[in-house]
N, C-alpha and C positions, 0 to 999 in steps of 0.2 A: 527503436528503443522499446525494451520490454518493461512493462509495468504490471505488477501483481500485488495482491493484498492477502493478508492472512489475519485471522481473528484470534485474540487471546481468549481462552486458554488453549484452543486447539493448536495454535502455533507452537506450543510447548512440546509437541510430539514430532511428527514427521517433518514439518517445516524446519525445525531447529536442527535436525540431523543433517539436512541438506547444506548447512553452512560449514562445510569442511575445508574449502579451498579459499585462499586469499584472493579477493576480487577488488583490487584498488580502483577499478573502473565502475564499480557499483555504489550507488548512494542509497541509503535507507532513510525514509521519512516516517517518523513515528507520529501518528495522529493521537494526541493525548487529551484527556479530560480530567480536570482536577476533582470531578465528582465520581470518578471510578471507585468501585469497591476497593478497600485497602488491599485485599489479596490480589486483585487484578493489577493494581498499581505496582505492587512488589514483583509480580510476574513480568510485567513490562520492563521494569528496571533491570531485572536479571537477564531477560532476553536481550535487551539493548547492550548490556555489558558483554554478553557472549558474542553477539553479531558484530560488535565494533572491532573484534579481533580479526574479522574476515572481510571487512569492507573499507573502502577509501573514505567514506563520509557517512555520518549518522546525524540526522537533524530531528529535533523534537519540535512539533508544532502543537501549541496548546489551543484548545477551543476557546472561543470568546462568546459572550452572551449572558443573558440573565437567567434563562430557564434551560431545562434539559433539551427541549426541542430546538430552541434557538442555537444552543451549543452544537447539537448534532448537525443541523443544517449549515452552520458555519464551516465545519470540516468537510461536509459533502460538497458544498459550493467551492471551497478552496481546492479540493481534489479535482473537481470537474474543470475549473478554470485553469489550474496548473497543467492538466493534461492537454487542454486546448492550446494554450500558449506554447507549450513545448513542441506540439505538432507544428504550429505556425513557424517557430524558430527553425525547425528542421525541414520545412517545406513538405510536410506530410499531410495528406488529407485525413483529418481527424475523424471523419464519419464514414470513410470507405470501409465496406465490410464484404468485399468480394470473397474472401476466404470463408467467411461464415455462410454466405449464400451457397458456395460450392459444397460445403459440408452438409447443409440442409438438403440440397438437391440430391446428393449421394445417399443420404439416409432415407430420403423419400422413396428411393428405388427398392428399398428392402421390403 
């Protein structure tokens, strides 16, 4: 399972262009915060509308908490635990990094 992230507003450029093919097997999870700047919220809404034409599922998860830091950590923890449990469900070692070790070893030879 491939998982990646992009940040608004940068996502409004190259990332958005990549959504050209219909991918019903791909789900997009939007990590949202009600305290986002108005323009950021509008951008995310437009991005979501565009991406939903090309994906099988689109889910919004809204931060919880009292302050900005608490809300940010809520989404960070949720993302980390979701990643961990998805790996467990698929019998994948969530911390195995052999490919990264290989890349670093090859780069060290330069």
